[in-house]
C-alpha positions in Angstrom: 9.8 -1.8 -2.5 7.7 -1.0 -5.6 5.2 -3.5 -7.3 2.4 -3.6 -10.1 -0.9 -5.1 -9.9 -3.6 -5.7 -11.7 -2.7 -2.5 -13.5 -1.5 -0.6 -10.8 1.8 1.1 -9.6 2.3 0.4 -5.3 5.0 2.3 -3.9 5.3 1.0 -0.4 7.5 2.4 2.7 7.5 1.3 5.9 10.0 3.8 9.2 9.5 4.2 12.5 7.7 6.9 13.9 9.7 9.7 15.3 9.5 8.3 18.9 10.6 4.5 17.5 8.5 2.4 18.9 6.3 2.2 16.1 6.6 1.0 12.4 4.2 4.1 10.1 3.7 2.4 6.1 2.3 4.1 3.5 1.7 2.7 0.0 1.0 4.6 -2.6 -1.2 3.2 -5.6 -0.8 5.4 -9.3 -2.2 3.2 -12.7 0.4 2.3 -15.1 -1.4 4.4 -17.8 -0.9 7.1 -15.2 -4.4 8.3 -17.1 -5.6 10.5 -13.7 -9.1 10.7 -14.7 -10.0 7.3 -15.0 -9.8 7.1 -10.5 -7.4 5.0 -8.9 -7.6 3.5 -5.0 -6.6 5.2 -2.5 -3.3 5.3 -0.8 -2.8 3.8 2.6 -1.2 3.2 5.7 -0.8 1.2 8.3 0.6 2.0 11.9 1.8 -1.4 13.5 3.4 -1.7 16.9 8.0 -1.8 16.5 7.7 -4.8 19.8 5.4 -6.8 17.4 6.4 -7.1 14.0 10.0 -6.3 12.1 9.8 -3.7 9.1 9.5 -6.7 6.5 6.5 -8.1 8.1 5.4 -4.7 7.6 5.9 -3.9 4.0 4.4 -7.5 3.5 0.9 -6.9 6.0 0.5 -3.8 3.5 1.7 -5.3 0.3 -1.6 -8.6 0.8 -3.9 -5.4 1.7 -2.8 -2.9 -1.1 -3.6 -6.3 -3.9 -6.8 -6.6 -2.1 -7.8 -3.4 -2.2 -6.9 -3.4 -5.8 -8.8 -6.4 -6.4 -11.9 -4.7 -4.8 -11.5 -2.1 -6.9 -11.7 -4.1 -9.6 -14.7 -5.9 -8.7 -16.6 -3.0 -8.0 -16.1 -2.2 -11.7 -14.2 1.3 -11.5 -11.1 -0.1 -13.4 
């Protein structure tokens, strides 16, 4: 899944771990202007048991966390 929020492009995915018992979800946050010198929020990772949640819910939770991280980045004046 890819989406843009407040000048950042977020690419997220969720895959089962090697034992198949957890979802490992990652989100990479990049600036849409590609200017690395201005900085960016760090990448995110979440691990969620597969018995408790499906992959779409894992991605939805990660999307919410990425949006919150970007909003916090702006509030701290780092954008």
